[in-house]
N, C-alpha and C positions, 0 to 999 in steps of 0.2 A: 651147553647149559648145565647148571649145577642144581641137583635136587637137594632141597633143604627141608627136612622134616616131612618128606613125602610130597612136597610141592615143587614143581619145576618153574623157576623164575624166568621171565622174558629177558632176552639178550639183544634184541634188535636195536641198532643205533640210529639208522638213517632218518626216519621221519617221526621220531619220538616227540611227544608233546605232553604237557601236564601243567599243573598249578606251580607257581613259583614261591608262594608264601602261605603260611597260616596267618590270615589277616586279623581275625579276632575269634575269641570264644565268648559265648553268652550264657550266663547262668540265670535261672529263676529262683528266687529265694522268698521266704515268708516276710522278712523284715529287712528292708534296704538299709536302715540306719546301722544295723550291725555290719553290713558290708562297708559302709563309709568308715566306720571305726577300724575294722580289720585292715582293709587295704590302705587306708591312710597311714596307719601306724607301720604298715609293712614298707612304706616308702614310695607309694604310687601317688600320682596326681589324680585325685578322684574328683570328677566334675559331674554335674547334673544337667541334662538337656532333655526336654520333653518327657519327664518322669522316668528317664533311663539313666543309671549311673554309668559314666564312661571312665574306664581305667586307662590312664595314660602314664607315661614316664616323664619326669621333669625335663624340660628342654627338647621334647619331641612332640610334634603335633599329632602323631598317629594314635588312634584308639585301638589298644591291644585287646581290650575286653569290655564287656558290658554286663550290667546286672539289672534285671527287671524284677519287680515285686508283684506278689499276688498269688502265690501258691502255698499250700500247706507244708510242703517239704521241698528242700532244695533239689533242683533238677538241672541237668544239662539242657538248655533251651535249644541251642544250635551251634554249629561250627561254621565259620566263614573262611573261605580260601580265595586268594587272589591269583589271577592269571593275566597273561598278556592279551591284548585285544584280538590279535590274530588267532589265538588259541581257543577263545570262547566258543565260536561256532563248531569247531572240531570236537571240543569237549562235550558240547551239547549233543552232537550227532552220535558220539561214542556212547554216551550215557543212555540216550533214547534207543540206540541200537541194541542195548542189552535188556530192553524191556522195562526199564525203569521209568516210572511216570513222573513227569515234572509237576510241581505243585505251586500254589500261590505263596508269596512271602507272608510271614506273620505280620500282624498290625505293627506299624512303627518301624519296619525294617525293609522298606522299599529299596530296590537297587537296580543296577543295570544288568544283573546276572541271572542265573538260573537256580532254582530250588528243587530239592528232591530229598527223599528219605533213604538212609542206608538200609542194609539188610536186617537191621534190628530196630528200625523205626526212628532212628535219630535224624533230626532235620539237619540238612547240609545246604550250604550256599557256595557257589562259585561265581565270582564277579571280576570284572576288569578293575584292576587296582595297581598302584605302584608296588614294586617289589620291596618288601620289608624284611625278608630273610637276608642275612648278611651275604655280601659278595666275597668275603674273605674271613679267615678265622679271627674271631674277636681278640683284641689286644687285652692282655691281663697285666695287672700291676704287681710287681714283686719288688717292693721298696726295701732297699738296704742302705746303710750309711757306713761311712768309714770309722776307724777307731777314734775314740775320744768324743763321740757324739751320741746322744740318746736318741734312739729310733722311735720310741713310742711317746705319744702325748699323755697328759694326765687324763683320767677317765671323764671328768666333767667337761673336757674340751673335745671329746671324741666327736667326729663329724657325723651328721645324719647320713644314713644309707639311702642311696637313690638308685634302684635298679635301672639298667640302661634300656632294656627291651624285653619283650616276651621271647623266650627261646622255643618252648614247645608246650604241648599239653599231653597228658596221659589219660586215656579213657578206658573204662571197663568194657569187656565184650565176653559173650558166652562162647565164642568160637574164634580163637586167634587165627587159625588157618584161613577160615572164611573171610575174616576181616582183612588179612593181608591181600588176598586175591581181590576183594572188593576195591580197596584203595589203590591197588596197582591198576585195575581195569577202569576205574572212574577218574581218579585224580591224577594218575600217572606217577604216583610215588614209587620209590624203590625200597626194597628191604635193605636195611643196614646190618642188623644183627638180630638174633632171637635166642631164646633159651627154651627149648622144647616147645610145648604148647602153652607155656605160662606167660611169656612176655615177648613182644616184638617191637622193633624200632624202625621207623621209616623216614626217609629223607626226600627232598625235592630234587628234581633233575637239573635245575638251573643254578645249583649251588646253595647249600644250606648247612646248618648244624647237623651233627650225626643223626639227629632225629628232630623233626618238627611235629611229628605225631607218633605217639607210642601207644601200645595196646597191651592190656593185661587181663588175664583170665579171671572171670567172675561167673555168677549165675545169671547175669543180665547186664544191660548197658548202664553206663553212668560216668560221672566225672571224677577222676582220682586227684589230679593236681595240675596246676599251671606252674611253669618254671620260668624264672626271671633271671636274666643274665646280669651279673654284677662284675665289677672291675677286679676284685681281689678276694682272697680268702679272708682277709681282715674284714671286708665288707660283709661277708657271710656271717662271721662271728659277731660283729657289732649289730647286724640286723637281728640275729637270733636273740641276742641279749636284750635288745630293746623290746622285742615282742614278748619275751618272758616277763620283763618288767611291767608290761602293759596288761598282763594277765593271760597271755596266750602261751601256756606252759607245756602243752602237749605237742610232740613232734618227733623228729628223728634227725640226728646229726651231732656233730660235724663228722663228715666222712667223705670218701671218694668212691665213685662208681667205677665199675670195670667197663661196661658197655657204654660208650660215650666219654668216659674218663673224667667227667666233671667232678669238682668238689661240690658238696651239697649240705644244706640244712633245710629240712622241711618243717613248716609250721602248720599245725591243724587249725582250720578255720572254724567259724561257729556252727558249721553244718556237717562236719565230719570228713570233709575233703581237705586238701592241702595246697599251700603255696610254697614253692621251693626257691630259696636263694641258691644260685648256681654260678660257677666260675670255671672257665678254661675247658669248655666242652670241645670234643673233636669236631673237625670241620671237613665236609666232603665237597671239593670243588666241582664246578660244572664240568661235564665230560669225563669225570673220573669214575671208574668202576670200583666201588668199595668191595673188598672181599668178604661179602656177607657169609656168616657162619652160624651154625647151630651149636650153642655153648651149653655146658653142663650148668643147670640152674644153681647148684650149690657152690659153684666156683666162679660165677659171673655177675652176681648181684652187686656186691660192693667189695672193694679192695681192702678197705679198713673203715672202722667206725663202730659205734655202739650196736648192741643187738637190736634187731628190728622190733619195734613195739607191735603188739597184737593189733591195735587199731589201725595201723598203717595198711593192712591188707583188706580192710572191710569196705564194702560198697554200701554206703548209707542210703543210697537211692532205691535199693531193693530191700531195705529193712534189716541189714546186717548190723549187729551191735555187739 
């Protein structure tokens, strides 16, 4: 076993079980019409059903996120995780065995699964669902042409950017160490990498991106960003340009992360959190033991890119401005 930041991670292989996917995230916002505009311009297929906005990607039936209306300030409503049918009873027993009380689902979100709150009061769901985390590293497009041919189109013929799937979410926590332990012991996630007590990245045991859930230090819980996989760095650039032209001019990028290795551009949403265009993130196959390490924060946030804007670090859900 390897001690990372004072915590000894589990290493047993034989009878491990856990969730296979981040099925969806759900946000509560004051004005759903702003969500329609933001996520629609971002390139998502925004649909409405039973007064809930459904965030899908074009050409894919899965609902990656939902937005509900009726709060004074944006808040993380809940996170939903998918598991295999045979694992749900074991996950339920493990969660209850730790003294965690199961709760009723919120109105409009009935399911076949179980509901509980994490150690900071954030609502969580585990349900039986198809695996939507990738089974292999996502293919990225690096288009080049031979000599004598123009590679770029004219600007007014630039294609619309269509993210392919949800890659991960990053949430705020007051205690990164406690959160790592909680998600290992309830969801069966594994630590991929961390940087001191500032940020940590966790992956699924059945094969997933470098992280499907990330945790960042704050003074309380909250939602930092959702990350959307795109096919190319050009898609990232075109998406960021379109959002800027539509009035969403605050964000961070273009750059490349160290932990996860993905190229990125973050766009600030109307409520102070972010949506990320991402490309070429690292992938951790099923049965592989990723060499999790504790990295120096100043040397592991991003490999290159512009300086981090102040608003990128703020948790609007606890009143940071």
